C-alpha positions in Angstrom: 0.0 0.0 0.0 1.2 3.5 -0.8 2.0 5.6 2.2 -0.5 8.3 1.1 -3.4 5.9 0.5 -6.5 7.1 2.4 -5.2 10.5 3.4 -7.0 13.8 3.4 -5.2 17.1 3.0 -6.7 19.6 5.5 -6.1 23.3 5.1 -6.9 25.7 7.9 -8.2 28.9 6.4 -10.4 30.5 9.1 -7.9 33.2 10.1 -8.6 36.9 9.7 -5.1 38.0 8.6 -5.1 40.8 11.2 -1.3 41.4 11.0 -1.3 41.6 7.2 -4.4 43.7 7.1 -6.0 41.8 4.2 -6.8 38.2 3.3 -3.5 36.5 2.8 -5.1 33.3 1.4 -5.7 35.1 -1.9 -2.4 37.0 -2.1 -0.4 35.7 -5.1 2.9 33.8 -4.9 4.5 33.2 -8.3 1.2 34.1 -10.0 -0.8 31.7 -7.9 -3.2 32.5 -5.0 -1.5 31.3 -1.7 -4.3 28.9 -0.8 -4.3 27.4 -4.3 -0.5 26.9 -4.0 -1.0 25.1 -0.8 -3.8 22.9 -2.1 -1.8 22.1 -5.3 1.1 20.9 -3.1 -1.2 18.7 -0.9 -2.9 17.2 -3.9 0.4 15.4 -4.7 0.3 13.4 -1.4 -3.4 13.1 -0.6 -6.5 11.8 -2.2 -9.0 14.4 -0.9 -8.8 18.1 0.0 -10.7 19.8 2.8 -10.5 23.6 3.5 -11.7 24.6 7.0 -13.3 28.1 7.2 -15.1 30.0 10.0 -18.3 30.6 8.0 -19.9 30.1 4.6 -19.2 33.6 3.5 -15.5 33.0 4.0 -15.8 29.9 1.8 -17.4 31.9 -1.0 -14.5 34.4 -0.9 -11.8 31.7 -1.6 -10.8 30.6 -5.1 -11.5 26.9 -4.5 -12.1 24.3 -7.2 -15.4 22.2 -7.0 -13.4 19.1 -6.0 -12.4 20.7 -2.7 -14.6 20.0 0.4 -15.3 23.1 2.5 -16.0 22.6 6.2 -17.3 25.3 8.5 -16.0 25.4 12.1 -18.0 23.1 14.3 -16.6 24.9 17.4 -16.5 28.6 16.3 -13.7 30.9 17.6 -11.5 28.0 18.9 -8.5 28.6 16.7 -6.4 26.0 15.1 -7.5 23.3 17.5 -11.1 23.7 16.4 -10.0 23.8 12.8 -8.2 20.4 13.2 -11.3 18.9 14.7 -13.6 20.2 12.0 -11.2 19.1 9.2 -10.8 15.6 10.6 -14.6 15.3 11.2 -15.2 16.3 7.5 -12.6 13.9 6.2 -13.7 10.7 4.5 -10.3 9.2 5.4 -8.9 8.0 8.7 -5.8 10.2 8.4 -5.4 13.8 7.5 -2.3 16.0 6.9 -3.1 19.4 8.5 -1.4 22.6 7.3 -2.2 26.3 7.5 -3.3 28.2 4.4 -0.3 30.5 4.6 2.6 28.0 4.1 3.8 28.5 0.5 6.8 26.1 0.5 5.5 22.7 1.7 8.0 20.0 1.1 6.4 16.9 -0.4 9.2 14.6 0.8 8.7 15.8 4.4 4.9 15.3 4.2 5.4 11.8 2.9 7.9 11.1 5.7 5.3 12.0 8.3 2.8 9.7 6.7 5.3 6.9 6.8 4.9 6.7 10.6 1.1 6.2 10.7 1.3 2.6 11.7 1.1 2.3 15.5 0.5 6.0 16.1 -2.5 8.4 16.2 -0.6 11.6 15.2 2.8 12.4 13.7 4.3 15.8 14.4 7.7 17.4 13.6 9.6 19.2 16.3 11.3 22.5 15.6 13.2 24.5 18.3 12.0 21.9 20.9 8.4 22.6 20.1 5.9 20.5 18.0 4.6 22.1 14.8 0.9 21.1 15.1 -0.2 23.0 11.9 2.2 20.9 9.9 1.3 17.4 11.1 -0.6 14.2 10.4 -3.6 13.3 12.6 -5.9 10.3 12.7 -9.6 10.4 13.6 -8.6 8.6 16.8 -7.6 12.0 18.0 -11.2 13.4 17.8 -12.4 12.5 21.3 -9.3 13.9 22.9 -9.5 17.1 20.9 -13.3 17.6 21.6 -12.6 17.2 25.4 -10.2 20.1 25.1 -12.5 22.2 23.0 -15.4 21.8 25.4 -13.1 22.9 28.2 -11.9 25.9 26.2 -8.4 24.5 26.6 -7.1 25.5 23.2 -3.4 24.8 23.2 -3.1 22.1 20.6 -0.2 20.2 22.0 -1.9 19.6 25.3 -3.9 16.7 24.0 -0.9 15.0 22.5 -0.2 13.1 25.8 -3.8 11.6 25.5 -3.0 9.8 22.2 -0.1 7.8 20.7 2.1 10.7 19.3 5.1 10.2 17.1 7.5 13.1 17.3 9.8 13.6 14.3 13.1 15.2 15.4 14.4 18.4 14.1 17.6 16.7 13.0 15.5 14.5 10.7 13.4 17.4 9.5 16.6 19.3 8.6 17.9 16.4 6.6 14.9 16.5 4.4 14.3 20.3 4.4 17.7 22.0 5.2 16.3 25.5 4.8 13.2 24.9 6.9 11.0 26.5 4.4 8.2 24.0 5.0 7.3 25.9 8.1 7.7 29.4 6.7 4.3 31.2 7.0 3.1 34.6 6.0 1.9 37.0 8.7 3.3 40.4 7.6 4.1 42.4 4.5 7.7 41.5 5.0 6.9 37.8 5.0 4.9 38.2 1.8 7.7 40.0 0.1 10.2 37.4 1.2 8.0 34.6 -0.1 7.7 36.2 -3.5 11.4 36.6 -3.7 12.1 33.0 -2.7 9.5 31.8 -5.3 11.1 33.9 -7.9 14.5 32.6 -7.2 13.4 29.0 -7.6 13.6 28.2 -3.9 10.0 27.1 -3.7 9.5 23.3 -3.2 
């Protein structure tokens, strides 16, 4: 069986882009809307794509193909933890790769490496600077009850539920072997970030 069989790509797109001051998901990188770029990357390692939004109006604002499933937050205003719960719930597959909509340089080899650890685990998460990167990780539906418990308690720090499931942590050393520049985790929050992303894409550094 291929390591990506039965996997959904889940993109968290409910943010309000407060720091940038406008909708970063539709900003262009190398002539392509940022969210379209993320979806295109995920499509190479998954069989289904789900975009999580905070409301139906947000879904209509995004340039999404008909093949993409849109899922509205089940627990509104609960940040990325609520987005992960909603995306996994909407997924038709047992496993999902969760990323944020503002990560323009996803590394397909790294995503496949995470998926290779599904057997015997409930989530697979890379560690950078001694911290897990929960919006660039693989989750199974086994995580749903533990996540929902946290949501109902309004305990929204994602990593807090990791001890309640079988978590596999991928070391920074291994991540850096696959992605030496760490561009997988580069995300856009400011005008400076956007400018840098466009420069990197123009120089052929995009993955």
